[in-house]
C-alpha positions in Angstrom: -88.2 24.4 73.2 -87.5 25.1 69.5 -90.4 25.4 67.1 -90.8 22.4 64.8 -93.2 21.2 62.3 -95.7 20.6 65.1 -94.3 23.7 66.9 -95.5 25.3 70.1 -98.3 27.3 68.5 -101.3 24.9 68.5 -104.8 24.8 67.3 -105.9 27.5 69.7 -103.7 30.2 68.3 -101.6 30.8 71.4 -101.1 27.1 72.1 -103.2 27.2 75.3 -106.8 26.2 75.6 -108.7 28.8 77.5 -109.4 27.7 81.1 -113.1 28.2 80.6 -113.2 25.7 77.8 -113.9 22.1 78.6 -111.3 19.7 77.3 -112.4 16.9 75.0 -111.9 13.5 76.5 -110.0 11.0 74.4 -108.9 7.5 75.3 -105.9 5.9 73.6 -105.4 2.1 73.9 -101.8 1.0 73.5 -100.7 -2.2 71.9 -98.4 -3.2 74.8 -97.4 -2.2 78.3 -96.0 1.3 79.3 -92.6 1.5 77.6 -90.6 3.8 75.3 -92.3 2.2 72.3 -95.1 4.7 73.1 -93.0 7.5 74.4 -94.4 10.1 72.1 -97.9 9.8 73.7 -96.5 10.0 77.2 -94.3 13.0 76.3 -97.3 14.7 74.8 -99.3 14.1 78.0 -96.5 15.1 80.4 -95.4 18.2 78.4 -98.9 19.5 78.1 -99.2 19.1 74.3 -102.6 17.4 74.6 -103.9 20.0 76.9 -102.7 22.8 74.6 -104.8 21.2 71.9 -107.9 21.2 74.2 -107.7 17.5 74.9 -107.9 15.4 78.1 -106.2 12.2 77.0 -106.3 8.9 79.0 -103.6 6.4 77.9 -104.5 2.8 78.6 -101.5 0.4 78.6 -101.9 -2.9 76.8 -100.7 -6.4 77.8 -100.6 -10.0 76.7 -104.3 -10.5 77.2 -105.4 -7.1 75.7 -106.3 -6.9 72.0 -106.7 -3.3 71.0 -109.3 -4.1 68.2 -111.5 -5.8 70.8 -111.1 -2.8 73.2 -112.2 -0.3 70.6 -115.0 -2.6 69.4 -116.4 -2.6 72.9 -116.2 1.1 73.2 -113.2 1.1 75.6 -111.1 3.5 73.4 -111.5 6.2 70.8 -108.2 5.4 69.1 -105.8 2.5 69.3 -102.2 1.7 68.5 -102.1 -1.4 66.3 -100.0 -3.1 63.7 -101.5 -3.0 60.2 -101.6 -6.8 59.7 -103.8 -7.3 62.8 -105.9 -4.2 62.0 -106.6 -5.3 58.4 -107.4 -8.9 59.5 -109.9 -7.5 62.0 -111.3 -5.2 59.3 -111.8 -8.2 57.0 -113.5 -10.0 59.8 -116.1 -7.2 60.1 -114.5 -4.6 62.5 -114.3 -1.4 60.3 -110.9 -0.1 61.5 -109.3 2.8 59.6 -105.7 4.0 59.8 -105.7 7.8 60.5 -102.0 8.3 61.1 -98.7 6.3 60.9 -95.9 7.6 63.2 -93.7 4.5 62.7 -92.2 4.4 59.2 -90.1 1.3 59.6 -90.6 -2.1 61.2 -88.6 -3.2 64.3 -89.6 -6.9 64.0 -87.0 -9.6 63.4 -86.2 -13.2 64.2 -83.2 -13.7 66.4 -81.4 -17.1 66.3 -78.5 -18.6 68.2 -75.4 -18.8 65.9 -74.6 -22.2 67.3 -77.7 -23.6 65.5 -75.9 -23.1 62.2 -78.7 -21.0 60.8 -77.2 -18.4 58.5 -80.1 -17.7 56.1 -83.8 -18.4 55.7 -82.9 -21.4 53.6 -81.9 -23.0 56.9 -85.3 -22.6 58.6 -86.9 -26.0 57.4 -86.7 -28.5 60.2 -86.2 -25.9 62.9 -88.4 -24.6 65.7 -89.2 -20.9 65.5 -90.8 -18.9 68.3 -93.7 -16.7 67.0 -95.9 -14.2 68.8 -99.6 -14.6 68.2 -102.6 -12.3 69.1 -102.2 -10.8 65.6 -98.5 -10.5 65.7 -98.1 -13.8 63.8 -99.4 -12.4 60.5 -96.1 -11.0 59.2 -94.3 -14.2 60.0 -96.9 -16.4 58.3 -96.8 -14.3 55.2 -93.0 -14.5 55.2 -93.0 -18.3 55.4 -95.6 -18.5 52.7 -93.5 -16.2 50.5 -90.5 -18.6 51.1 -92.7 -21.6 50.4 -92.0 -23.1 53.9 -94.9 -24.9 55.6 -95.6 -23.9 59.2 -97.0 -27.3 60.3 -93.6 -28.9 61.1 -91.8 -31.7 59.3 -88.4 -31.8 57.6 -89.5 -29.4 54.9 -91.4 -27.0 57.2 -90.9 -25.2 60.5 -92.3 -26.0 63.9 -94.0 -22.9 65.2 -93.7 -22.4 69.0 -96.4 -20.1 70.3 -94.0 -17.8 72.0 -94.9 -15.8 75.1 -93.8 -12.2 75.3 -90.4 -13.0 76.6 -87.1 -14.5 75.4 -87.2 -17.7 77.5 -87.5 -20.1 74.5 -84.2 -19.0 73.2 -82.4 -19.0 76.6 -83.8 -22.4 77.4 -83.1 -23.9 74.0 -86.7 -24.5 73.3 -86.5 -22.8 69.9 -83.7 -22.2 67.4 -85.0 -18.6 66.7 -87.5 -16.4 68.4 -89.4 -13.2 67.6 -87.8 -10.0 68.8 -88.1 -6.3 68.3 -85.0 -4.2 67.6 -85.9 -2.0 70.6 -86.9 -4.6 73.1 -86.6 -8.4 73.2 -83.3 -8.4 71.3 -81.7 -6.4 74.1 -83.3 -8.7 76.7 -81.3 -11.5 75.1 -78.1 -9.4 75.3 -78.9 -8.6 78.9 -79.2 -12.3 79.6 -75.5 -12.7 78.9 -75.5 -13.7 75.2 -73.2 -11.5 73.1 -74.2 -10.1 69.7 -71.6 -12.2 67.9 -73.4 -15.3 69.3 -76.6 -14.3 67.5 -77.9 -14.2 63.9 -80.8 -11.8 63.2 -83.2 -11.5 60.3 -84.9 -8.1 60.1 -88.2 -8.2 58.3 -87.2 -5.0 56.6 -84.2 -6.7 55.1 -86.2 -9.7 54.0 -88.6 -7.5 52.0 -91.6 -8.6 54.1 -91.8 -5.8 56.6 -95.3 -4.6 57.5 -96.4 -1.4 59.1 -96.5 -1.3 62.9 -97.9 1.0 65.6 -100.3 3.0 63.4 -103.3 4.9 64.9 -106.7 3.4 64.1 -110.3 4.4 64.7 -113.7 3.1 63.8 -114.8 4.1 60.3 -118.1 5.5 61.2 -116.6 8.0 63.6 -114.8 9.8 60.8 -118.3 10.9 59.5 -118.4 13.2 62.6 -116.5 16.5 61.8 -116.1 17.1 65.5 -114.4 13.7 66.0 -112.1 14.4 63.0 -111.1 17.7 64.6 -110.4 16.0 67.9 -108.2 13.4 66.2 -106.4 16.0 64.2 -105.5 17.8 67.4 -104.6 14.4 69.0 -102.2 13.5 66.1 -100.7 17.0 66.0 -99.9 16.8 69.8 -98.7 13.2 69.5 -96.3 14.0 66.7 -94.9 16.9 68.8 -94.4 14.4 71.5 -92.6 12.0 69.2 -90.4 14.8 67.8 -89.4 15.9 71.3 -88.8 12.3 72.4 -86.5 11.6 69.5 -84.5 14.7 70.2 -84.4 14.1 74.0 -83.9 10.3 74.3 -82.9 10.1 78.0 -85.5 12.6 79.2 -88.3 10.9 77.2 -87.3 7.5 78.8 -87.6 9.1 82.2 -91.1 10.4 81.4 -92.1 6.9 80.4 -90.8 5.5 83.6 -92.9 8.0 85.6 -96.0 6.5 84.0 -95.0 2.9 84.6 -97.0 1.7 87.6 -95.6 -1.8 87.5 -92.0 -0.8 88.3 -90.9 -3.6 85.8 -89.0 -1.3 83.5 -85.4 -0.2 84.0 -83.8 3.1 83.2 -81.1 1.6 81.1 -83.5 -0.5 79.0 -85.9 2.4 78.4 -83.2 4.8 77.3 -81.8 2.1 74.9 -85.4 1.4 73.7 -86.1 5.0 73.0 -82.9 5.3 71.0 -84.0 2.4 68.8 -87.6 3.6 68.4 -86.3 7.0 67.3 -84.8 5.2 64.3 -88.2 3.7 63.4 -90.0 7.1 63.4 -87.2 9.1 61.7 -88.6 11.2 58.9 -92.2 10.6 59.8 -94.7 13.5 60.1 -97.5 11.0 60.9 -98.8 10.7 57.4 -99.3 7.2 56.1 -97.3 6.4 53.0 -99.6 4.7 50.4 -96.6 2.9 49.0 -95.8 1.4 52.5 -99.5 0.5 53.0 -99.6 -1.2 49.6 -96.4 -3.1 50.4 -98.0 -4.3 53.6 -101.1 -5.4 51.8 -99.1 -7.3 49.1 -97.1 -9.1 51.8 -100.3 -10.1 53.6 -101.9 -11.3 50.4 -98.9 -13.5 49.7 -100.2 -16.2 52.0 -100.7 -19.0 49.6 -103.7 -21.1 50.5 -104.1 -19.4 53.8 -103.4 -15.6 53.4 -103.8 -13.2 56.2 -106.4 -11.2 54.2 -108.1 -12.5 51.1 -108.5 -9.3 49.2 -107.0 -5.8 49.1 -108.9 -3.7 51.6 -111.0 -0.7 50.5 -111.3 2.4 52.8 -108.9 1.0 55.3 -107.0 4.3 55.6 -107.8 8.0 55.4 -105.7 11.1 55.3 -108.5 13.4 56.5 -107.0 13.6 60.0 -103.4 14.1 59.1 -104.4 16.6 56.4 -106.1 18.6 59.1 -103.3 18.1 61.6 -100.6 19.3 59.2 -102.6 22.3 58.0 
């Protein structure tokens, strides 16, 4: 393997933790099920990057009934993968989450509509039914509608919000005019269901200027007061970014590694390879460091919520560079 920014020489000088040293246990809680969205972590585990950094990492898959902030609050994880809107909402509610790294630079979230509905721009949303994910995933959507001045309680001037399950059935069954999709996942589920791309109209949050940061790494604030934990997280981030770098350069192989860890058997090779290719576009150019400009853009979007904003004030202390500074140095 070629040496990269997070090259093969790790924190232990030769890249190998001495056998006599005990590995530090770290538990990572994912935001969703085992899939290529999280390939970097599975690659780091499979390729031994975590072990080279002296870490014994347990990766816990997520699911529709698993909220990462609740898991870490209950002591079930040391670090979680979470979207910034959900994390900041949890922080404002009293859970002191702090972003320590941001592998994803761009958002993959979008609304996908059937072209036959006649929707060609957001101006056509009023009077329509839009499928929206909840469990914290609704925050970017609600901020977007507020920015547009479109009520979300129905009526001719507003939109009817359908609490969408984590599937594309509402679009396929004509229950909604548009549904929430990710560029790397649900959009392709629609395509696989037999609807061609020219029969769809998509609105990427990035293109609408309301994209918020996704899939950041978050820990509890008080744990950053422990130098030993900061060191563990620096090693964790360094190994993870090596994993992401390798995954982006070896798309098919990374997808196969993800499939090895999928105990459900629900994922397909074709879908995971395609997903990995799309995810690689979202992490392109990232070294794991959080861009303050991107964070402030996310906060501005969340504050633009009219009478019911996602957060009511700009957060203080919600991100720290102490881990990535140590990881990169």
